[in-house]
N, CA, C and O atoms as a Tinker XYZ file with bonds, in Angstrom:
   324  protein
     1  N     -7.794000    4.645000    2.823000    73     2
     2  CA    -7.055000    3.830000    3.783000    64     1     3
     3  C     -8.039000    3.316000    4.820000    63     2     4     5
     4  O     -9.065000    3.936000    5.099000    81     3
     5  N     -7.696000    2.168000    5.382000    73     3     6
     6  CA    -8.522000    1.602000    6.441000    64     5     7
     7  C     -7.658000    0.715000    7.322000    63     6     8     9
     8  O     -6.550000    0.339000    6.940000    81     7
     9  N     -8.167000    0.385000    8.496000    73     7    10
    10  CA    -7.480000   -0.531000    9.398000    64     9    11
    11  C     -8.500000   -1.526000    9.930000    63    10    12    13
    12  O     -9.618000   -1.159000   10.293000    81    11
    13  N     -8.095000   -2.802000    9.969000    73    11    14
    14  CA    -8.994000   -3.880000   10.357000    64    13    15
    15  C     -8.255000   -4.818000   11.302000    63    14    16    17
    16  O     -7.080000   -5.121000   11.095000    81    15
    17  N     -8.950000   -5.275000   12.337000    73    15    18
    18  CA    -8.368000   -6.273000   13.230000    64    17    19
    19  C     -8.589000   -7.645000   12.603000    63    18    20    21
    20  O     -9.723000   -8.006000   12.287000    81    19
    21  N     -7.506000   -8.416000   12.418000    73    19    22
    22  CA    -7.649000   -9.730000   11.788000    64    21    23
    23  C     -7.999000  -10.793000   12.826000    63    22    24    25
    24  O     -8.136000  -10.483000   14.010000    81    23
    25  N     -8.143000  -12.035000   12.391000    73    23    26
    26  CA    -8.564000  -13.119000   13.284000    64    25    27
    27  C     -7.536000  -13.438000   14.362000    63    26    28    29
    28  O     -7.866000  -14.080000   15.359000    81    27
    29  N     -6.297000  -12.999000   14.177000    73    27    30
    30  CA    -5.255000  -13.216000   15.181000    64    29    31
    31  C     -5.148000  -12.044000   16.152000    63    30    32    33
    32  O     -4.290000  -12.036000   17.035000    81    31
    33  N     -6.022000  -11.056000   15.984000    73    31    34
    34  CA    -6.020000   -9.903000   16.862000    64    33    35
    35  C     -5.052000   -8.805000   16.468000    63    34    36    37
    36  O     -4.885000   -7.834000   17.207000    81    35
    37  N     -4.404000   -8.944000   15.305000    73    35    38
    38  CA    -3.487000   -7.902000   14.826000    64    37    39
    39  C     -4.293000   -6.831000   14.105000    63    38    40    41
    40  O     -5.261000   -7.132000   13.406000    81    39
    41  N     -3.892000   -5.603000   14.279000    73    39    42
    42  CA    -4.543000   -4.451000   13.668000    64    41    43
    43  C     -3.768000   -4.105000   12.397000    63    42    44    45
    44  O     -2.672000   -3.551000   12.471000    81    43
    45  N     -4.334000   -4.428000   11.234000    73    43    46
    46  CA    -3.657000   -4.287000    9.949000    64    45    47
    47  C     -4.222000   -3.081000    9.196000    63    46    48    49
    48  O     -5.434000   -2.952000    9.023000    81    47
    49  N     -3.325000   -2.208000    8.754000    73    47    50
    50  CA    -3.721000   -1.074000    7.932000    64    49    51
    51  C     -3.638000   -1.448000    6.462000    63    50    52    53
    52  O     -2.775000   -2.231000    6.066000    81    51
    53  N     -4.526000   -0.896000    5.659000    73    51    54
    54  CA    -4.547000   -1.183000    4.224000    64    53    55
    55  C     -4.548000    0.108000    3.414000    63    54    56    57
    56  O     -5.279000    1.051000    3.716000    81    55
    57  N     -3.715000    0.127000    2.381000    73    55    58
    58  CA    -3.702000    1.211000    1.401000    64    57    59
    59  C     -4.275000    0.625000    0.117000    63    58    60    61
    60  O     -3.583000   -0.106000   -0.592000    81    59
    61  N     -5.497000    0.930000   -0.180000    73    59    62
    62  CA    -6.170000    0.373000   -1.355000    64    61    63
    63  C     -6.895000    1.463000   -2.130000    63    62    64    65
    64  O     -7.308000    2.480000   -1.572000    81    63
    65  N     -7.040000    1.228000   -3.421000    73    63    66
    66  CA    -7.893000    2.049000   -4.289000    64    65    67
    67  C     -7.522000    3.532000   -4.314000    63    66    68    69
    68  O     -8.380000    4.399000   -4.153000    81    67
    69  N     -6.258000    3.804000   -4.513000    73    67    70
    70  CA    -5.846000    5.188000   -4.697000    64    69    71
    71  C     -4.779000    5.236000   -5.767000    63    70    72    73
    72  O     -4.101000    4.245000   -6.037000    81    71
    73  N     -4.638000    6.403000   -6.372000    73    71    74
    74  CA    -3.701000    6.535000   -7.492000    64    73    75
    75  C     -3.238000    7.980000   -7.615000    63    74    76    77
    76  O     -3.808000    8.892000   -7.016000    81    75
    77  N     -2.189000    8.161000   -8.408000    73    75    78
    78  CA    -1.685000    9.490000   -8.730000    64    77    79
    79  C     -2.119000    9.825000  -10.157000    63    78    80    81
    80  O     -1.981000    8.997000  -11.057000    81    79
    81  N     -2.635000   11.017000  -10.364000    73    79    82
    82  CA    -3.020000   11.436000  -11.715000    64    81    83
    83  C     -1.796000   11.409000  -12.625000    63    82    84    85
    84  O     -0.677000   11.681000  -12.190000    81    83
    85  N     -2.025000   11.079000  -13.889000    73    83    86
    86  CA    -0.924000   10.926000  -14.849000    64    85    87
    87  C      0.017000   12.120000  -14.882000    63    86    88    89
    88  O      1.233000   11.944000  -14.968000    81    87
    89  N     -0.521000   13.326000  -14.814000    73    87    90
    90  CA     0.344000   14.503000  -14.919000    64    89    91
    91  C      1.262000   14.701000  -13.711000    63    90    92    93
    92  O      2.183000   15.515000  -13.761000    81    91
    93  N      1.012000   13.954000  -12.620000    73    91    94
    94  CA     1.853000   14.071000  -11.430000    64    93    95
    95  C      2.803000   12.889000  -11.242000    63    94    96    97
    96  O      3.615000   12.898000  -10.317000    81    95
    97  N      2.715000   11.873000  -12.102000    73    95    98
    98  CA     3.591000   10.704000  -11.990000    64    97    99
    99  C      5.032000   11.123000  -12.221000    63    98   100   101
   100  O      5.334000   11.871000  -13.151000    81    99
   101  N      5.917000   10.636000  -11.366000    73    99   102
   102  CA     7.339000   10.940000  -11.480000    64   101   103
   103  C      7.744000   12.258000  -10.835000    63   102   104   105
   104  O      8.886000   12.694000  -10.972000    81   103
   105  N      6.806000   12.895000  -10.128000    73   103   106
   106  CA     7.097000   14.190000   -9.506000    64   105   107
   107  C      7.101000   14.118000   -7.980000    63   106   108   109
   108  O      7.122000   15.147000   -7.305000    81   107
   109  N      7.080000   12.901000   -7.440000    73   107   110
   110  CA     7.145000   12.740000   -5.991000    64   109   111
   111  C      5.807000   12.771000   -5.279000    63   110   112   113
   112  O      5.753000   12.627000   -4.058000    81   111
   113  N      4.730000   12.957000   -6.020000    73   111   114
   114  CA     3.411000   13.041000   -5.400000    64   113   115
   115  C      3.009000   11.703000   -4.777000    63   114   116   117
   116  O      2.451000   11.674000   -3.680000    81   115
   117  N      3.286000   10.603000   -5.467000    73   115   118
   118  CA     2.962000    9.279000   -4.934000    64   117   119
   119  C      3.653000    9.019000   -3.605000    63   118   120   121
   120  O      3.050000    8.463000   -2.686000    81   119
   121  N      4.910000    9.416000   -3.499000    73   119   122
   122  CA     5.652000    9.228000   -2.248000    64   121   123
   123  C      5.062000   10.089000   -1.142000    63   122   124   125
   124  O      4.953000    9.647000    0.002000    81   123
   125  N      4.681000   11.315000   -1.477000    73   123   126
   126  CA     4.053000   12.190000   -0.479000    64   125   127
   127  C      2.747000   11.573000    0.022000    63   126   128   129
   128  O      2.485000   11.559000    1.225000    81   127
   129  N      1.926000   11.059000   -0.906000    73   127   130
   130  CA     0.669000   10.410000   -0.524000    64   129   131
   131  C      0.921000    9.185000    0.348000    63   130   132   133
   132  O      0.252000    8.991000    1.363000    81   131
   133  N      1.891000    8.357000   -0.052000    73   131   134
   134  CA     2.212000    7.154000    0.717000    64   133   135
   135  C      2.712000    7.526000    2.111000    63   134   136   137
   136  O      2.287000    6.928000    3.100000    81   135
   137  N      3.607000    8.507000    2.199000    73   135   138
   138  CA     4.132000    8.933000    3.501000    64   137   139
   139  C      3.008000    9.397000    4.426000    63   138   140   141
   140  O      2.981000    9.040000    5.603000    81   139
   141  N      2.091000   10.186000    3.896000    73   139   142
   142  CA     0.991000   10.700000    4.726000    64   141   143
   143  C      0.051000    9.584000    5.151000    63   142   144   145
   144  O     -0.385000    9.550000    6.302000    81   143
   145  N     -0.266000    8.672000    4.245000    73   143   146
   146  CA    -1.132000    7.545000    4.595000    64   145   147
   147  C     -0.483000    6.686000    5.674000    63   146   148   149
   148  O     -1.160000    6.222000    6.591000    81   147
   149  N      0.821000    6.474000    5.569000    73   147   150
   150  CA     1.548000    5.700000    6.578000    64   149   151
   151  C      1.485000    6.404000    7.928000    63   150   152   153
   152  O      1.261000    5.757000    8.951000    81   151
   153  N      1.679000    7.717000    7.944000    73   151   154
   154  CA     1.586000    8.479000    9.198000    64   153   155
   155  C      0.217000    8.302000    9.848000    63   154   156   157
   156  O      0.118000    8.100000   11.058000    81   155
   157  N     -0.827000    8.379000    9.043000    73   155   158
   158  CA    -2.186000    8.230000    9.568000    64   157   159
   159  C     -2.379000    6.837000   10.155000    63   158   160   161
   160  O     -2.872000    6.695000   11.274000    81   159
   161  N     -1.989000    5.804000    9.399000    73   159   162
   162  CA    -2.174000    4.436000    9.884000    64   161   163
   163  C     -1.341000    4.159000   11.132000    63   162   164   165
   164  O     -1.795000    3.451000   12.031000    81   163
   165  N     -0.135000    4.705000   11.199000    73   163   166
   166  CA     0.678000    4.555000   12.413000    64   165   167
   167  C     -0.001000    5.242000   13.598000    63   166   168   169
   168  O      0.017000    4.713000   14.710000    81   167
   169  N     -0.597000    6.410000   13.372000    73   167   170
   170  CA    -1.276000    7.127000   14.458000    64   169   171
   171  C     -2.502000    6.359000   14.953000    63   170   172   173
   172  O     -2.933000    6.541000   16.092000    81   171
   173  N     -3.063000    5.503000   14.099000    73   171   174
   174  CA    -4.188000    4.662000   14.494000    64   173   175
   175  C     -3.742000    3.436000   15.282000    63   174   176   177
   176  O     -4.584000    2.684000   15.773000    81   175
   177  N     -2.436000    3.222000   15.412000    73   175   178
   178  CA    -1.919000    2.093000   16.184000    64   177   179
   179  C     -1.874000    0.768000   15.445000    63   178   180   181
   180  O     -1.920000   -0.290000   16.073000    81   179
   181  N     -1.784000    0.806000   14.126000    73   179   182
   182  CA    -1.721000   -0.448000   13.371000    64   181   183
   183  C     -0.412000   -1.185000   13.637000    63   182   184   185
   184  O      0.621000   -0.571000   13.904000    81   183
   185  N     -0.476000   -2.519000   13.559000    73   183   186
   186  CA     0.704000   -3.369000   13.737000    64   185   187
   187  C      1.526000   -3.463000   12.459000    63   186   188   189
   188  O      2.744000   -3.637000   12.509000    81   187
   189  N      0.861000   -3.348000   11.318000    73   187   190
   190  CA     1.530000   -3.377000   10.015000    64   189   191
   191  C      0.592000   -2.753000    8.987000    63   190   192   193
   192  O     -0.584000   -2.508000    9.258000    81   191
   193  N      1.140000   -2.503000    7.803000    73   191   194
   194  CA     0.357000   -1.910000    6.719000    64   193   195
   195  C      0.538000   -2.764000    5.472000    63   194   196   197
   196  O      1.651000   -3.174000    5.145000    81   195
   197  N     -0.559000   -3.027000    4.783000    73   195   198
   198  CA    -0.514000   -3.828000    3.558000    64   197   199
   199  C     -1.063000   -3.035000    2.378000    63   198   200   201
   200  O     -1.951000   -2.194000    2.513000    81   199
   201  N     -0.491000   -3.342000    1.214000    73   199   202
   202  CA    -0.949000   -2.750000   -0.038000    64   201   203
   203  C     -1.221000   -3.899000   -0.996000    63   202   204   205
   204  O     -0.331000   -4.709000   -1.254000    81   203
   205  N     -2.415000   -3.981000   -1.518000    73   203   206
   206  CA    -2.747000   -5.007000   -2.502000    64   205   207
   207  C     -2.562000   -4.416000   -3.890000    63   206   208   209
   208  O     -3.220000   -3.443000   -4.257000    81   207
   209  N     -1.657000   -5.016000   -4.657000    73   207   210
   210  CA    -1.333000   -4.522000   -5.991000    64   209   211
   211  C     -1.622000   -5.579000   -7.041000    63   210   212   213
   212  O     -1.617000   -6.775000   -6.749000    81   211
   213  N     -1.870000   -5.141000   -8.244000    73   211   214
   214  CA    -2.048000   -6.041000   -9.373000    64   213   215
   215  C     -0.733000   -6.731000   -9.702000    63   214   216   217
   216  O      0.339000   -6.154000   -9.517000    81   215
   217  N     -0.812000   -7.963000  -10.188000    73   215   218
   218  CA     0.386000   -8.711000  -10.586000    64   217   219
   219  C      1.146000   -7.980000  -11.684000    63   218   220   221
   220  O      2.358000   -8.146000  -11.819000    81   219
   221  N      0.447000   -7.181000  -12.460000    73   219   222
   222  CA     1.072000   -6.460000  -13.574000    64   221   223
   223  C      1.478000   -5.033000  -13.187000    63   222   224   225
   224  O      1.679000   -4.184000  -14.055000    81   223
   225  N      1.596000   -4.780000  -11.906000    73   223   226
   226  CA     1.952000   -3.443000  -11.430000    64   225   227
   227  C      3.292000   -2.997000  -11.997000    63   226   228   229
   228  O      4.244000   -3.773000  -12.068000    81   227
   229  N      3.345000   -1.753000  -12.393000    73   227   230
   230  CA     4.546000   -1.133000  -12.946000    64   229   231
   231  C      5.691000   -1.160000  -11.930000    63   230   232   233
   232  O      5.476000   -0.923000  -10.741000    81   231
   233  N      6.903000   -1.449000  -12.402000    73   231   234
   234  CA     8.066000   -1.503000  -11.522000    64   233   235
   235  C      8.307000   -0.175000  -10.812000    63   234   236   237
   236  O      8.766000   -0.165000   -9.670000    81   235
   237  N      8.009000    0.933000  -11.461000    73   235   238
   238  CA     8.200000    2.242000  -10.828000    64   237   239
   239  C      7.344000    2.373000   -9.570000    63   238   240   241
   240  O      7.785000    2.934000   -8.567000    81   239
   241  N      6.118000    1.852000   -9.630000    73   239   242
   242  CA     5.246000    1.899000   -8.466000    64   241   243
   243  C      5.812000    1.035000   -7.342000    63   242   244   245
   244  O      5.792000    1.427000   -6.176000    81   243
   245  N      6.314000   -0.134000   -7.700000    73   243   246
   246  CA     6.939000   -0.993000   -6.689000    64   245   247
   247  C      8.126000   -0.288000   -6.048000    63   246   248   249
   248  O      8.347000   -0.414000   -4.844000    81   247
   249  N      8.888000    0.451000   -6.840000    73   247   250
   250  CA    10.028000    1.205000   -6.313000    64   249   251
   251  C      9.581000    2.282000   -5.330000    63   250   252   253
   252  O     10.239000    2.505000   -4.314000    81   251
   253  N      8.469000    2.949000   -5.624000    73   251   254
   254  CA     7.944000    3.977000   -4.713000    64   253   255
   255  C      7.671000    3.365000   -3.346000    63   254   256   257
   256  O      8.073000    3.916000   -2.321000    81   255
   257  N      6.986000    2.224000   -3.333000    73   255   258
   258  CA     6.649000    1.599000   -2.057000    64   257   259
   259  C      7.872000    0.995000   -1.377000    63   258   260   261
   260  O      7.954000    0.985000   -0.148000    81   259
   261  N      8.802000    0.503000   -2.146000    73   259   262
   262  CA    10.047000   -0.017000   -1.588000    64   261   263
   263  C     10.809000    1.089000   -0.854000    63   262   264   265
   264  O     11.387000    0.848000    0.205000    81   263
   265  N     10.808000    2.282000   -1.411000    73   263   266
   266  CA    11.522000    3.417000   -0.806000    64   265   267
   267  C     10.950000    3.818000    0.545000    63   266   268   269
   268  O     11.654000    4.405000    1.366000    81   267
   269  N      9.682000    3.509000    0.783000    73   267   270
   270  CA     9.083000    3.848000    2.075000    64   269   271
   271  C      8.948000    2.626000    2.983000    63   270   272   273
   272  O      8.199000    2.649000    3.960000    81   271
   273  N      9.688000    1.546000    2.649000    73   271   274
   274  CA     9.812000    0.416000    3.563000    64   273   275
   275  C      8.952000   -0.804000    3.313000    63   274   276   277
   276  O      8.964000   -1.730000    4.124000    81   275
   277  N      8.204000   -0.842000    2.220000    73   275   278
   278  CA     7.373000   -2.011000    1.937000    64   277   279
   279  C      8.178000   -3.070000    1.200000    63   278   280   281
   280  O      9.095000   -2.761000    0.438000    81   279
   281  N      7.814000   -4.332000    1.446000    73   279   282
   282  CA     8.436000   -5.442000    0.739000    64   281   283
   283  C      7.366000   -6.487000    0.438000    63   282   284   285
   284  O      6.406000   -6.625000    1.197000    81   283
   285  N      7.521000   -7.225000   -0.661000    73   283   286
   286  CA     6.527000   -8.257000   -0.987000    64   285   287
   287  C      6.573000   -9.388000    0.037000    63   286   288   289
   288  O      7.651000   -9.825000    0.440000    81   287
   289  N      5.376000   -9.867000    0.463000    73   287   290
   290  CA     5.341000  -10.969000    1.423000    64   289   291
   291  C      4.524000  -12.159000    0.944000    63   290   292   293
   292  O      4.774000  -13.287000    1.369000    81   291
   293  N      3.547000  -11.930000    0.062000    73   291   294
   294  CA     2.740000  -13.048000   -0.430000    64   293   295
   295  C      2.417000  -12.848000   -1.908000    63   294   296   297
   296  O      2.444000  -11.729000   -2.421000    81   295
   297  N      2.117000  -13.939000   -2.568000    73   295   298
   298  CA     1.598000  -13.905000   -3.929000    64   297   299
   299  C      0.255000  -14.613000   -3.907000    63   298   300   301
   300  O      0.138000  -15.708000   -3.357000    81   299
   301  N     -0.742000  -14.007000   -4.490000    73   299   302
   302  CA    -2.073000  -14.591000   -4.535000    64   301   303
   303  C     -2.409000  -14.880000   -5.989000    63   302   304   305
   304  O     -2.263000  -14.013000   -6.850000    81   303
   305  N     -2.855000  -16.087000   -6.258000    73   303   306
   306  CA    -3.294000  -16.466000   -7.602000    64   305   307
   307  C     -4.817000  -16.551000   -7.602000    63   306   308   309
   308  O     -5.423000  -16.909000   -6.592000    81   307
   309  N     -5.427000  -16.227000   -8.720000    73   307   310
   310  CA    -6.878000  -16.231000   -8.811000    64   309   311
   311  C     -7.300000  -16.819000  -10.147000    63   310   312   313
   312  O     -6.685000  -16.552000  -11.179000    81   311
   313  N     -8.353000  -17.619000  -10.116000    73   311   314
   314  CA    -8.966000  -18.124000  -11.339000    64   313   315
   315  C    -10.367000  -17.537000  -11.415000    63   314   316   317
   316  O    -11.158000  -17.673000  -10.482000    81   315
   317  N    -10.666000  -16.889000  -12.523000    73   315   318
   318  CA   -11.974000  -16.262000  -12.678000    64   317   319
   319  C    -12.888000  -17.127000  -13.536000    63   318   320   321
   320  O    -12.431000  -17.849000  -14.422000    81   319
   321  N    -14.177000  -17.042000  -13.262000    73   319   322
   322  CA   -15.184000  -17.783000  -14.017000    64   321   323
   323  C    -16.153000  -16.843000  -14.665000    63   322   324
   324  O    -17.078000  -17.284000  -15.347000    81   323
């Protein structure tokens, strides 16, 4: 997790590059990790928290983040060379 001040002066927290081991999927571990990361970022005084996910992200993962208050706000398209 990290927090960065953007060009508008907002302090944005990011949850990136973390995962739950396969044997713990569906056992609530992801929600526990998300809850703790959110607590940490809130204690740092962030204005909001963002999670960058792959377009092909599993619906179950989206449900985990939805349960803790996240909602989609942007779609980013990329062309690779």
